[in-house]
C-alpha positions in Angstrom: 164.4 20.7 57.8 167.8 21.1 59.4 168.1 24.6 58.0 164.7 25.7 59.3 165.5 24.4 62.8 168.8 26.1 62.7 167.2 29.4 61.5 164.6 29.3 64.3 167.4 28.8 66.9 169.3 31.6 65.4 166.2 33.9 65.6 165.8 32.9 69.2 169.4 33.9 70.1 169.0 37.2 68.2 165.9 38.0 70.3 167.6 36.8 73.5 170.5 39.1 72.8 168.3 42.1 72.2 167.9 43.1 75.8 165.5 42.8 79.0 163.3 44.5 81.5 159.9 45.3 83.4 158.6 47.7 85.9 159.1 45.9 89.3 162.2 43.9 90.1 160.3 41.0 91.6 158.1 40.7 88.6 161.2 40.5 86.3 163.0 38.0 88.5 160.0 35.8 88.2 160.0 36.2 84.5 163.7 35.6 84.3 163.1 32.4 86.4 160.5 31.3 83.7 162.7 32.3 80.9 165.6 30.4 82.3 163.5 27.3 82.8 162.2 27.6 79.1 165.9 28.0 77.8 167.0 25.0 80.0 164.1 22.9 78.3 165.1 24.2 74.9 168.8 23.3 75.5 167.8 19.8 76.8 165.5 19.2 73.7 168.2 20.4 71.4 170.7 18.0 72.9 168.1 15.0 72.6 166.7 16.0 69.2 167.6 13.8 66.4 167.6 14.7 62.6 166.1 11.3 62.1 163.2 12.0 64.5 160.9 14.6 63.1 158.7 14.7 66.1 161.7 15.6 68.3 162.7 18.4 65.9 159.2 19.8 65.8 158.9 19.8 69.5 162.3 21.6 69.7 161.2 24.1 67.1 158.0 24.8 69.1 159.9 25.4 72.4 162.6 27.6 70.6 159.8 29.7 69.2 158.3 30.0 72.8 161.7 31.1 74.0 162.0 33.6 71.2 158.7 35.0 72.1 159.8 35.4 75.8 163.1 37.0 74.7 161.0 39.5 72.6 159.0 40.5 75.8 162.2 40.8 77.6 163.8 43.0 74.8 160.9 45.2 74.8 161.4 46.0 78.4 165.2 45.9 78.6 165.2 49.5 80.1 163.5 48.3 83.2 166.0 45.7 84.3 168.3 46.2 87.2 172.0 45.5 86.6 171.8 42.3 88.5 169.0 41.2 86.2 170.7 42.3 83.2 173.7 40.2 84.3 171.5 37.2 84.8 170.0 37.7 81.4 173.6 37.7 79.9 174.4 34.4 81.5 171.1 32.9 80.3 171.8 34.2 76.8 175.3 32.7 77.0 173.9 29.3 77.8 171.5 29.5 74.9 174.2 30.7 72.6 176.5 27.8 73.5 173.7 25.3 73.1 172.9 26.8 69.7 176.5 26.4 68.5 176.4 22.7 69.8 173.1 22.0 68.1 174.4 23.4 64.8 177.5 21.3 64.9 175.4 18.2 65.7 173.0 18.9 62.7 175.8 19.4 60.4 177.3 16.0 60.8 
């Protein structure tokens, strides 16, 4: 189970690093707000997930998949982001990357 959760998180990060965009700046700002909230929730779930608690791991995996789907949407429209939005995406991705590294360390102990 640990390997599958780690694999899901790795996929999420790969999608998140693939890019971002949409046609109207305000629309993407709102989507980035939702994406950041989802990333924050995923990070929190990862911090609270326990390898002894299967339910917490399943909830975490579901949220990580949701974040991955959002990242795919962003990546498909990366050419439409402003430089400010792209910078924000990079910051959100960095947060997700750090959390992934911490989660991997936690589950390998």
